[in-house]
PDB file with SEQRES, HELIX, SHEET and CRYST1 records, atoms N, CA, C and O in Angstrom:
SEQRES   1 A   74  UNK UNK UNK UNK UNK UNK UNK UNK UNK UNK UNK UNK UNK          
SEQRES   2 A   74  UNK UNK UNK UNK UNK UNK UNK UNK UNK UNK UNK UNK UNK          
SEQRES   3 A   74  UNK UNK UNK UNK UNK UNK UNK UNK UNK UNK UNK UNK UNK          
SEQRES   4 A   74  UNK UNK UNK UNK UNK UNK UNK UNK UNK UNK UNK UNK UNK          
SEQRES   5 A   74  UNK UNK UNK UNK UNK UNK UNK UNK UNK UNK UNK UNK UNK          
SEQRES   6 A   74  UNK UNK UNK UNK UNK UNK UNK UNK UNK                          
HELIX    1 AA1 UNK A    5  UNK A   17  1                                  13    
HELIX    2 AA2 UNK A   41  UNK A   73  1                                  33    
SHEET    1 AA1 2 UNK A  21  UNK A  26  0                                        
SHEET    2 AA1 2 UNK A  34  UNK A  39 -1                                        
CRYST1    1.000    1.000    1.000  90.00  90.00  90.00 P 1           1          
ATOM      1  N   UNK A   1      82.785  90.174 105.133  1.00  0.00           N  
ATOM      2  CA  UNK A   1      82.699  91.608 105.233  1.00  0.00           C  
ATOM      3  C   UNK A   1      81.465  92.114 104.527  1.00  0.00           C  
ATOM      4  O   UNK A   1      81.228  91.787 103.364  1.00  0.00           O  
ATOM      5  N   UNK A   2      80.664  92.924 105.237  1.00  0.00           N  
ATOM      6  CA  UNK A   2      79.480  93.448 104.625  1.00  0.00           C  
ATOM      7  C   UNK A   2      79.697  94.842 104.080  1.00  0.00           C  
ATOM      8  O   UNK A   2      80.259  95.697 104.765  1.00  0.00           O  
ATOM      9  N   UNK A   3      79.266  95.078 102.874  1.00  0.00           N  
ATOM     10  CA  UNK A   3      79.438  96.422 102.262  1.00  0.00           C  
ATOM     11  C   UNK A   3      78.089  97.024 102.034  1.00  0.00           C  
ATOM     12  O   UNK A   3      77.202  96.358 101.501  1.00  0.00           O  
ATOM     13  N   UNK A   4      77.901  98.245 102.412  1.00  0.00           N  
ATOM     14  CA  UNK A   4      76.682  98.958 102.253  1.00  0.00           C  
ATOM     15  C   UNK A   4      76.871  99.798 100.935  1.00  0.00           C  
ATOM     16  O   UNK A   4      77.987 100.221 100.632  1.00  0.00           O  
ATOM     17  N   UNK A   5      75.779 100.026 100.171  1.00  0.00           N  
ATOM     18  CA  UNK A   5      75.924 100.783  98.917  1.00  0.00           C  
ATOM     19  C   UNK A   5      76.457 102.177  99.221  1.00  0.00           C  
ATOM     20  O   UNK A   5      77.168 102.748  98.394  1.00  0.00           O  
ATOM     21  N   UNK A   6      76.140 102.730 100.362  1.00  0.00           N  
ATOM     22  CA  UNK A   6      76.638 104.057 100.720  1.00  0.00           C  
ATOM     23  C   UNK A   6      78.113 104.133 100.870  1.00  0.00           C  
ATOM     24  O   UNK A   6      78.678 105.217 100.723  1.00  0.00           O  
ATOM     25  N   UNK A   7      78.801 103.007 101.164  1.00  0.00           N  
ATOM     26  CA  UNK A   7      80.222 103.011 101.354  1.00  0.00           C  
ATOM     27  C   UNK A   7      80.982 102.553 100.073  1.00  0.00           C  
ATOM     28  O   UNK A   7      82.140 102.899  99.840  1.00  0.00           O  
ATOM     29  N   UNK A   8      80.275 101.787  99.299  1.00  0.00           N  
ATOM     30  CA  UNK A   8      80.910 101.240  98.037  1.00  0.00           C  
ATOM     31  C   UNK A   8      80.993 102.258  96.921  1.00  0.00           C  
ATOM     32  O   UNK A   8      82.014 102.329  96.237  1.00  0.00           O  
ATOM     33  N   UNK A   9      79.930 103.066  96.709  1.00  0.00           N  
ATOM     34  CA  UNK A   9      79.933 103.997  95.588  1.00  0.00           C  
ATOM     35  C   UNK A   9      81.005 105.103  95.693  1.00  0.00           C  
ATOM     36  O   UNK A   9      81.610 105.438  94.675  1.00  0.00           O  
ATOM     37  N   UNK A  10      81.250 105.651  96.820  1.00  0.00           N  
ATOM     38  CA  UNK A  10      82.311 106.602  97.015  1.00  0.00           C  
ATOM     39  C   UNK A  10      83.696 106.063  96.593  1.00  0.00           C  
ATOM     40  O   UNK A  10      84.518 106.747  95.984  1.00  0.00           O  
ATOM     41  N   UNK A  11      83.885 104.783  96.967  1.00  0.00           N  
ATOM     42  CA  UNK A  11      85.172 104.143  96.644  1.00  0.00           C  
ATOM     43  C   UNK A  11      85.243 103.938  95.083  1.00  0.00           C  
ATOM     44  O   UNK A  11      86.290 104.189  94.485  1.00  0.00           O  
ATOM     45  N   UNK A  12      84.168 103.499  94.455  1.00  0.00           N  
ATOM     46  CA  UNK A  12      84.175 103.301  93.030  1.00  0.00           C  
ATOM     47  C   UNK A  12      84.418 104.635  92.324  1.00  0.00           C  
ATOM     48  O   UNK A  12      85.149 104.695  91.336  1.00  0.00           O  
ATOM     49  N   UNK A  13      83.799 105.708  92.835  1.00  0.00           N  
ATOM     50  CA  UNK A  13      83.978 107.036  92.214  1.00  0.00           C  
ATOM     51  C   UNK A  13      85.401 107.507  92.306  1.00  0.00           C  
ATOM     52  O   UNK A  13      85.935 108.072  91.352  1.00  0.00           O  
ATOM     53  N   UNK A  14      86.054 107.272  93.494  1.00  0.00           N  
ATOM     54  CA  UNK A  14      87.457 107.652  93.721  1.00  0.00           C  
ATOM     55  C   UNK A  14      88.341 106.837  92.742  1.00  0.00           C  
ATOM     56  O   UNK A  14      89.260 107.385  92.134  1.00  0.00           O  
ATOM     57  N   UNK A  15      88.055 105.530  92.599  1.00  0.00           N  
ATOM     58  CA  UNK A  15      88.859 104.719  91.728  1.00  0.00           C  
ATOM     59  C   UNK A  15      88.667 105.164  90.270  1.00  0.00           C  
ATOM     60  O   UNK A  15      89.625 105.169  89.497  1.00  0.00           O  
ATOM     61  N   UNK A  16      87.496 105.520  89.910  1.00  0.00           N  
ATOM     62  CA  UNK A  16      87.258 106.086  88.498  1.00  0.00           C  
ATOM     63  C   UNK A  16      87.968 107.333  88.352  1.00  0.00           C  
ATOM     64  O   UNK A  16      88.628 107.515  87.329  1.00  0.00           O  
ATOM     65  N   UNK A  17      87.909 108.246  89.287  1.00  0.00           N  
ATOM     66  CA  UNK A  17      88.657 109.540  89.197  1.00  0.00           C  
ATOM     67  C   UNK A  17      90.120 109.339  89.040  1.00  0.00           C  
ATOM     68  O   UNK A  17      90.786 110.063  88.300  1.00  0.00           O  
ATOM     69  N   UNK A  18      90.641 108.332  89.749  1.00  0.00           N  
ATOM     70  CA  UNK A  18      92.090 108.029  89.676  1.00  0.00           C  
ATOM     71  C   UNK A  18      92.466 107.261  88.340  1.00  0.00           C  
ATOM     72  O   UNK A  18      93.639 107.037  88.040  1.00  0.00           O  
ATOM     73  N   UNK A  19      91.460 106.901  87.612  1.00  0.00           N  
ATOM     74  CA  UNK A  19      91.755 106.173  86.325  1.00  0.00           C  
ATOM     75  C   UNK A  19      92.021 104.712  86.501  1.00  0.00           C  
ATOM     76  O   UNK A  19      92.554 104.056  85.606  1.00  0.00           O  
ATOM     77  N   UNK A  20      91.647 104.182  87.675  1.00  0.00           N  
ATOM     78  CA  UNK A  20      91.933 102.759  87.972  1.00  0.00           C  
ATOM     79  C   UNK A  20      90.847 101.863  87.404  1.00  0.00           C  
ATOM     80  O   UNK A  20      91.111 100.707  87.073  1.00  0.00           O  
ATOM     81  N   UNK A  21      89.611 102.386  87.286  1.00  0.00           N  
ATOM     82  CA  UNK A  21      88.529 101.650  86.680  1.00  0.00           C  
ATOM     83  C   UNK A  21      87.824 102.488  85.691  1.00  0.00           C  
ATOM     84  O   UNK A  21      87.958 103.712  85.708  1.00  0.00           O  
ATOM     85  N   UNK A  22      87.049 101.858  84.795  1.00  0.00           N  
ATOM     86  CA  UNK A  22      86.156 102.605  83.934  1.00  0.00           C  
ATOM     87  C   UNK A  22      84.814 101.923  83.992  1.00  0.00           C  
ATOM     88  O   UNK A  22      84.695 100.725  84.249  1.00  0.00           O  
ATOM     89  N   UNK A  23      83.779 102.758  83.734  1.00  0.00           N  
ATOM     90  CA  UNK A  23      82.423 102.123  83.781  1.00  0.00           C  
ATOM     91  C   UNK A  23      81.751 102.197  82.448  1.00  0.00           C  
ATOM     92  O   UNK A  23      82.138 103.003  81.601  1.00  0.00           O  
ATOM     93  N   UNK A  24      80.755 101.378  82.240  1.00  0.00           N  
ATOM     94  CA  UNK A  24      79.976 101.369  81.061  1.00  0.00           C  
ATOM     95  C   UNK A  24      78.575 100.876  81.394  1.00  0.00           C  
ATOM     96  O   UNK A  24      78.344 100.185  82.386  1.00  0.00           O  
ATOM     97  N   UNK A  25      77.663 101.258  80.530  1.00  0.00           N  
ATOM     98  CA  UNK A  25      76.266 100.910  80.799  1.00  0.00           C  
ATOM     99  C   UNK A  25      75.793  99.810  79.865  1.00  0.00           C  
ATOM    100  O   UNK A  25      76.184  99.765  78.698  1.00  0.00           O  
ATOM    101  N   UNK A  26      74.986  98.961  80.357  1.00  0.00           N  
ATOM    102  CA  UNK A  26      74.327  97.834  79.544  1.00  0.00           C  
ATOM    103  C   UNK A  26      72.806  97.907  79.887  1.00  0.00           C  
ATOM    104  O   UNK A  26      72.394  98.009  81.042  1.00  0.00           O  
ATOM    105  N   UNK A  27      72.017  97.847  78.794  1.00  0.00           N  
ATOM    106  CA  UNK A  27      70.546  97.864  78.947  1.00  0.00           C  
ATOM    107  C   UNK A  27      70.048  96.559  78.431  1.00  0.00           C  
ATOM    108  O   UNK A  27      69.804  96.443  77.230  1.00  0.00           O  
ATOM    109  N   UNK A  28      69.871  95.510  79.311  1.00  0.00           N  
ATOM    110  CA  UNK A  28      69.298  94.249  78.882  1.00  0.00           C  
ATOM    111  C   UNK A  28      67.863  94.480  78.411  1.00  0.00           C  
ATOM    112  O   UNK A  28      67.149  95.301  78.988  1.00  0.00           O  
ATOM    113  N   UNK A  29      67.447  93.787  77.400  1.00  0.00           N  
ATOM    114  CA  UNK A  29      66.167  93.979  76.873  1.00  0.00           C  
ATOM    115  C   UNK A  29      65.047  93.739  77.910  1.00  0.00           C  
ATOM    116  O   UNK A  29      64.999  92.682  78.540  1.00  0.00           O  
ATOM    117  N   UNK A  30      64.175  94.699  78.075  1.00  0.00           N  
ATOM    118  CA  UNK A  30      63.077  94.598  79.012  1.00  0.00           C  
ATOM    119  C   UNK A  30      63.448  94.870  80.485  1.00  0.00           C  
ATOM    120  O   UNK A  30      62.642  94.694  81.399  1.00  0.00           O  
ATOM    121  N   UNK A  31      64.704  95.307  80.666  1.00  0.00           N  
ATOM    122  CA  UNK A  31      65.159  95.573  82.074  1.00  0.00           C  
ATOM    123  C   UNK A  31      65.731  96.961  82.117  1.00  0.00           C  
ATOM    124  O   UNK A  31      65.985  97.591  81.091  1.00  0.00           O  
ATOM    125  N   UNK A  32      65.928  97.427  83.344  1.00  0.00           N  
ATOM    126  CA  UNK A  32      66.557  98.702  83.501  1.00  0.00           C  
ATOM    127  C   UNK A  32      68.069  98.654  83.248  1.00  0.00           C  
ATOM    128  O   UNK A  32      68.698  97.621  83.478  1.00  0.00           O  
ATOM    129  N   UNK A  33      68.619  99.691  82.807  1.00  0.00           N  
ATOM    130  CA  UNK A  33      70.049  99.693  82.483  1.00  0.00           C  
ATOM    131  C   UNK A  33      70.905  99.486  83.717  1.00  0.00           C  
ATOM    132  O   UNK A  33      70.512  99.861  84.822  1.00  0.00           O  
ATOM    133  N   UNK A  34      72.107  98.874  83.528  1.00  0.00           N  
ATOM    134  CA  UNK A  34      72.996  98.568  84.619  1.00  0.00           C  
ATOM    135  C   UNK A  34      74.361  99.148  84.317  1.00  0.00           C  
ATOM    136  O   UNK A  34      74.807  99.193  83.170  1.00  0.00           O  
ATOM    137  N   UNK A  35      75.011  99.589  85.380  1.00  0.00           N  
ATOM    138  CA  UNK A  35      76.375 100.058  85.223  1.00  0.00           C  
ATOM    139  C   UNK A  35      77.364  98.945  85.597  1.00  0.00           C  
ATOM    140  O   UNK A  35      77.203  98.296  86.631  1.00  0.00           O  
ATOM    141  N   UNK A  36      78.343  98.733  84.792  1.00  0.00           N  
ATOM    142  CA  UNK A  36      79.382  97.754  84.982  1.00  0.00           C  
ATOM    143  C   UNK A  36      80.706  98.470  85.122  1.00  0.00           C  
ATOM    144  O   UNK A  36      80.880  99.547  84.551  1.00  0.00           O  
ATOM    145  N   UNK A  37      81.634  97.915  85.855  1.00  0.00           N  
ATOM    146  CA  UNK A  37      82.932  98.437  85.987  1.00  0.00           C  
ATOM    147  C   UNK A  37      83.978  97.456  85.593  1.00  0.00           C  
ATOM    148  O   UNK A  37      83.796  96.256  85.797  1.00  0.00           O  
ATOM    149  N   UNK A  38      85.117  97.929  85.013  1.00  0.00           N  
ATOM    150  CA  UNK A  38      86.256  97.047  84.683  1.00  0.00           C  
ATOM    151  C   UNK A  38      87.560  97.808  85.049  1.00  0.00           C  
ATOM    152  O   UNK A  38      87.640  99.035  84.994  1.00  0.00           O  
ATOM    153  N   UNK A  39      88.527  97.028  85.408  1.00  0.00           N  
ATOM    154  CA  UNK A  39      89.796  97.604  85.787  1.00  0.00           C  
ATOM    155  C   UNK A  39      90.564  98.018  84.526  1.00  0.00           C  
ATOM    156  O   UNK A  39      90.505  97.340  83.500  1.00  0.00           O  
ATOM    157  N   UNK A  40      91.276  99.127  84.619  1.00  0.00           N  
ATOM    158  CA  UNK A  40      92.124  99.606  83.537  1.00  0.00           C  
ATOM    159  C   UNK A  40      93.562  99.177  83.781  1.00  0.00           C  
ATOM    160  O   UNK A  40      93.898  98.666  84.849  1.00  0.00           O  
ATOM    161  N   UNK A  41      94.431  99.398  82.748  1.00  0.00           N  
ATOM    162  CA  UNK A  41      95.863  99.076  82.888  1.00  0.00           C  
ATOM    163  C   UNK A  41      96.443  99.831  84.044  1.00  0.00           C  
ATOM    164  O   UNK A  41      97.227  99.291  84.824  1.00  0.00           O  
ATOM    165  N   UNK A  42      96.043 101.139  84.164  1.00  0.00           N  
ATOM    166  CA  UNK A  42      96.539 101.895  85.308  1.00  0.00           C  
ATOM    167  C   UNK A  42      96.014 101.290  86.584  1.00  0.00           C  
ATOM    168  O   UNK A  42      96.735 101.292  87.581  1.00  0.00           O  
ATOM    169  N   UNK A  43      94.854 100.793  86.614  1.00  0.00           N  
ATOM    170  CA  UNK A  43      94.312 100.102  87.813  1.00  0.00           C  
ATOM    171  C   UNK A  43      95.085  98.799  88.171  1.00  0.00           C  
ATOM    172  O   UNK A  43      95.306  98.466  89.336  1.00  0.00           O  
ATOM    173  N   UNK A  44      95.454  98.129  87.142  1.00  0.00           N  
ATOM    174  CA  UNK A  44      96.200  96.870  87.454  1.00  0.00           C  
ATOM    175  C   UNK A  44      97.547  97.222  88.109  1.00  0.00           C  
ATOM    176  O   UNK A  44      97.986  96.532  89.029  1.00  0.00           O  
ATOM    177  N   UNK A  45      98.199  98.293  87.635  1.00  0.00           N  
ATOM    178  CA  UNK A  45      99.461  98.721  88.217  1.00  0.00           C  
ATOM    179  C   UNK A  45      99.230  99.244  89.704  1.00  0.00           C  
ATOM    180  O   UNK A  45     100.013  98.954  90.608  1.00  0.00           O  
ATOM    181  N   UNK A  46      98.140 100.006  89.888  1.00  0.00           N  
ATOM    182  CA  UNK A  46      97.874 100.448  91.225  1.00  0.00           C  
ATOM    183  C   UNK A  46      97.520  99.275  92.188  1.00  0.00           C  
ATOM    184  O   UNK A  46      97.896  99.279  93.360  1.00  0.00           O  
ATOM    185  N   UNK A  47      96.789  98.283  91.647  1.00  0.00           N  
ATOM    186  CA  UNK A  47      96.461  97.169  92.452  1.00  0.00           C  
ATOM    187  C   UNK A  47      97.720  96.366  92.862  1.00  0.00           C  
ATOM    188  O   UNK A  47      97.838  95.877  93.985  1.00  0.00           O  
ATOM    189  N   UNK A  48      98.658  96.257  91.883  1.00  0.00           N  
ATOM    190  CA  UNK A  48      99.907  95.578  92.160  1.00  0.00           C  
ATOM    191  C   UNK A  48     100.677  96.350  93.296  1.00  0.00           C  
ATOM    192  O   UNK A  48     101.158  95.748  94.255  1.00  0.00           O  
ATOM    193  N   UNK A  49     100.761  97.612  93.149  1.00  0.00           N  
ATOM    194  CA  UNK A  49     101.465  98.422  94.120  1.00  0.00           C  
ATOM    195  C   UNK A  49     100.807  98.289  95.550  1.00  0.00           C  
ATOM    196  O   UNK A  49     101.486  98.066  96.552  1.00  0.00           O  
ATOM    197  N   UNK A  50      99.504  98.433  95.569  1.00  0.00           N  
ATOM    198  CA  UNK A  50      98.785  98.341  96.893  1.00  0.00           C  
ATOM    199  C   UNK A  50      98.940  96.895  97.459  1.00  0.00           C  
ATOM    200  O   UNK A  50      99.056  96.703  98.670  1.00  0.00           O  
ATOM    201  N   UNK A  51      98.937  95.944  96.598  1.00  0.00           N  
ATOM    202  CA  UNK A  51      99.110  94.522  97.111  1.00  0.00           C  
ATOM    203  C   UNK A  51     100.445  94.409  97.818  1.00  0.00           C  
ATOM    204  O   UNK A  51     100.555  93.899  98.933  1.00  0.00           O  
ATOM    205  N   UNK A  52     101.475  94.917  97.108  1.00  0.00           N  
ATOM    206  CA  UNK A  52     102.837  94.866  97.685  1.00  0.00           C  
ATOM    207  C   UNK A  52     102.923  95.597  99.017  1.00  0.00           C  
ATOM    208  O   UNK A  52     103.530  95.096  99.963  1.00  0.00           O  
ATOM    209  N   UNK A  53     102.325  96.767  99.095  1.00  0.00           N  
ATOM    210  CA  UNK A  53     102.276  97.549 100.319  1.00  0.00           C  
ATOM    211  C   UNK A  53     101.540  96.792 101.378  1.00  0.00           C  
ATOM    212  O   UNK A  53     101.980  96.778 102.528  1.00  0.00           O  
ATOM    213  N   UNK A  54     100.423  96.152 101.046  1.00  0.00           N  
ATOM    214  CA  UNK A  54      99.663  95.417 102.076  1.00  0.00           C  
ATOM    215  C   UNK A  54     100.455  94.175 102.581  1.00  0.00           C  
ATOM    216  O   UNK A  54     100.407  93.836 103.764  1.00  0.00           O  
ATOM    217  N   UNK A  55     101.179  93.515 101.651  1.00  0.00           N  
ATOM    218  CA  UNK A  55     101.961  92.384 102.083  1.00  0.00           C  
ATOM    219  C   UNK A  55     103.074  92.735 103.006  1.00  0.00           C  
ATOM    220  O   UNK A  55     103.423  91.953 103.890  1.00  0.00           O  
ATOM    221  N   UNK A  56     103.667  93.948 102.814  1.00  0.00           N  
ATOM    222  CA  UNK A  56     104.682  94.389 103.831  1.00  0.00           C  
ATOM    223  C   UNK A  56     104.003  94.547 105.241  1.00  0.00           C  
ATOM    224  O   UNK A  56     104.547  94.127 106.262  1.00  0.00           O  
ATOM    225  N   UNK A  57     102.835  95.148 105.237  1.00  0.00           N  
ATOM    226  CA  UNK A  57     102.146  95.389 106.515  1.00  0.00           C  
ATOM    227  C   UNK A  57     101.761  94.024 107.112  1.00  0.00           C  
ATOM    228  O   UNK A  57     101.897  93.798 108.314  1.00  0.00           O  
ATOM    229  N   UNK A  58     101.281  93.127 106.252  1.00  0.00           N  
ATOM    230  CA  UNK A  58     100.858  91.809 106.717  1.00  0.00           C  
ATOM    231  C   UNK A  58     102.032  91.044 107.364  1.00  0.00           C  
ATOM    232  O   UNK A  58     101.871  90.425 108.416  1.00  0.00           O  
ATOM    233  N   UNK A  59     103.212  91.098 106.722  1.00  0.00           N  
ATOM    234  CA  UNK A  59     104.412  90.432 107.202  1.00  0.00           C  
ATOM    235  C   UNK A  59     104.781  90.963 108.586  1.00  0.00           C  
ATOM    236  O   UNK A  59     105.081  90.203 109.507  1.00  0.00           O  
ATOM    237  N   UNK A  60     104.748  92.319 108.707  1.00  0.00           N  
ATOM    238  CA  UNK A  60     105.117  92.911 109.974  1.00  0.00           C  
ATOM    239  C   UNK A  60     104.149  92.442 111.056  1.00  0.00           C  
ATOM    240  O   UNK A  60     104.581  92.018 112.128  1.00  0.00           O  
ATOM    241  N   UNK A  61     102.833  92.513 110.786  1.00  0.00           N  
ATOM    242  CA  UNK A  61     101.857  92.121 111.766  1.00  0.00           C  
ATOM    243  C   UNK A  61     102.018  90.615 112.147  1.00  0.00           C  
ATOM    244  O   UNK A  61     101.902  90.259 113.319  1.00  0.00           O  
ATOM    245  N   UNK A  62     102.281  89.751 111.153  1.00  0.00           N  
ATOM    246  CA  UNK A  62     102.410  88.298 111.485  1.00  0.00           C  
ATOM    247  C   UNK A  62     103.691  88.118 112.294  1.00  0.00           C  
ATOM    248  O   UNK A  62     103.733  87.275 113.191  1.00  0.00           O  
ATOM    249  N   UNK A  63     104.728  88.882 112.001  1.00  0.00           N  
ATOM    250  CA  UNK A  63     105.989  88.747 112.762  1.00  0.00           C  
ATOM    251  C   UNK A  63     105.702  89.160 114.237  1.00  0.00           C  
ATOM    252  O   UNK A  63     106.154  88.493 115.168  1.00  0.00           O  
ATOM    253  N   UNK A  64     104.972  90.229 114.424  1.00  0.00           N  
ATOM    254  CA  UNK A  64     104.619  90.647 115.809  1.00  0.00           C  
ATOM    255  C   UNK A  64     103.745  89.620 116.468  1.00  0.00           C  
ATOM    256  O   UNK A  64     103.933  89.347 117.654  1.00  0.00           O  
ATOM    257  N   UNK A  65     102.814  89.043 115.781  1.00  0.00           N  
ATOM    258  CA  UNK A  65     101.950  87.995 116.342  1.00  0.00           C  
ATOM    259  C   UNK A  65     102.764  86.790 116.741  1.00  0.00           C  
ATOM    260  O   UNK A  65     102.571  86.233 117.821  1.00  0.00           O  
ATOM    261  N   UNK A  66     103.692  86.376 115.856  1.00  0.00           N  
ATOM    262  CA  UNK A  66     104.499  85.251 116.192  1.00  0.00           C  
ATOM    263  C   UNK A  66     105.432  85.509 117.352  1.00  0.00           C  
ATOM    264  O   UNK A  66     105.669  84.594 118.141  1.00  0.00           O  
ATOM    265  N   UNK A  67     105.987  86.727 117.503  1.00  0.00           N  
ATOM    266  CA  UNK A  67     106.791  87.079 118.661  1.00  0.00           C  
ATOM    267  C   UNK A  67     105.946  87.049 119.949  1.00  0.00           C  
ATOM    268  O   UNK A  67     106.441  86.637 120.998  1.00  0.00           O  
ATOM    269  N   UNK A  68     104.670  87.486 119.875  1.00  0.00           N  
ATOM    270  CA  UNK A  68     103.862  87.476 121.087  1.00  0.00           C  
ATOM    271  C   UNK A  68     103.528  86.113 121.410  1.00  0.00           C  
ATOM    272  O   UNK A  68     103.477  85.808 122.601  1.00  0.00           O  
ATOM    273  N   UNK A  69     103.277  85.189 120.465  1.00  0.00           N  
ATOM    274  CA  UNK A  69     103.040  83.816 120.743  1.00  0.00           C  
ATOM    275  C   UNK A  69     104.230  83.116 121.395  1.00  0.00           C  
ATOM    276  O   UNK A  69     104.047  82.316 122.312  1.00  0.00           O  
ATOM    277  N   UNK A  70     105.387  83.395 120.954  1.00  0.00           N  
ATOM    278  CA  UNK A  70     106.609  82.834 121.544  1.00  0.00           C  
ATOM    279  C   UNK A  70     106.794  83.300 122.970  1.00  0.00           C  
ATOM    280  O   UNK A  70     107.126  82.510 123.853  1.00  0.00           O  
ATOM    281  N   UNK A  71     106.569  84.653 123.206  1.00  0.00           N  
ATOM    282  CA  UNK A  71     106.733  85.189 124.533  1.00  0.00           C  
ATOM    283  C   UNK A  71     105.697  84.706 125.526  1.00  0.00           C  
ATOM    284  O   UNK A  71     105.959  84.655 126.728  1.00  0.00           O  
ATOM    285  N   UNK A  72     104.442  84.328 124.998  1.00  0.00           N  
ATOM    286  CA  UNK A  72     103.450  83.796 125.871  1.00  0.00           C  
ATOM    287  C   UNK A  72     103.824  82.424 126.338  1.00  0.00           C  
ATOM    288  O   UNK A  72     103.526  82.031 127.465  1.00  0.00           O  
ATOM    289  N   UNK A  73     104.488  81.686 125.455  1.00  0.00           N  
ATOM    290  CA  UNK A  73     104.870  80.279 125.838  1.00  0.00           C  
ATOM    291  C   UNK A  73     105.994  80.293 126.793  1.00  0.00           C  
ATOM    292  O   UNK A  73     106.020  79.490 127.725  1.00  0.00           O  
ATOM    293  N   UNK A  74     106.972  81.212 126.596  1.00  0.00           N  
ATOM    294  CA  UNK A  74     108.167  81.231 127.426  1.00  0.00           C  
ATOM    295  C   UNK A  74     108.051  81.937 128.693  1.00  0.00           C  
ATOM    296  O   UNK A  74     109.016  82.000 129.454  1.00  0.00           O  
TER     297      UNK A  74                                                      
END                                                                             
């Protein structure tokens, strides 16, 4: 999957607004400063919830795929 900077930063901003991540700046010697992100406790909970939701969708889609495969054979 290719990510363009234009699509990534709005997602990071939304995640920060929701309190799921926090950012901090680091200025390596002789280089320009860089922004880093880390997940928060609230973000870990949100990730767990979203993962569970995704797994439900995944199981439904796989079930439909398997039913289609069976009907194609029969």
